[in-house]
C-alpha positions as CSV (number, residue, x, y, z in Angstrom):
1,X,-28.0,-31.4,27.5
2,X,-30.1,-29.2,25.3
3,X,-27.4,-29.0,22.6
4,X,-25.1,-31.6,21.2
5,X,-21.4,-31.4,21.8
6,X,-20.7,-30.6,18.1
7,X,-23.2,-27.8,18.1
8,X,-21.6,-26.2,21.1
9,X,-18.1,-26.5,19.7
10,X,-19.2,-25.0,16.4
11,X,-20.8,-22.0,18.1
12,X,-17.7,-21.6,20.3
13,X,-15.5,-21.6,17.2
14,X,-17.7,-19.0,15.5
15,X,-17.4,-16.8,18.5
16,X,-13.7,-17.1,18.7
17,X,-13.2,-16.4,15.0
18,X,-15.5,-13.3,15.2
19,X,-13.2,-11.9,17.9
20,X,-10.2,-12.0,15.6
21,X,-11.5,-10.9,12.1
22,X,-8.0,-10.3,10.7
23,X,-6.8,-13.8,10.7
24,X,-4.4,-15.5,13.1
25,X,-2.3,-13.5,15.5
26,X,1.4,-13.5,14.5
27,X,4.0,-14.9,16.8
28,X,6.7,-12.7,18.2
29,X,9.2,-14.3,15.9
30,X,7.2,-13.4,12.8
31,X,6.7,-9.9,14.0
32,X,10.5,-9.5,14.7
33,X,11.2,-10.9,11.2
34,X,8.9,-8.3,9.6
35,X,10.3,-5.5,11.7
36,X,13.8,-6.5,10.6
37,X,12.9,-6.5,7.0
38,X,11.2,-3.1,7.3
39,X,14.3,-1.6,8.8
40,X,16.6,-2.8,6.1
41,X,14.6,-1.2,3.3
């Protein structure tokens, strides 16, 4: 191997994070909760 396992994992994590710059994707339940709150107001 040319790279150590930890280096590969670190690079993979960086690529994954760069694909989603706005933080974690919300679950459907969280989205439904927020939609419900917005309708009541």
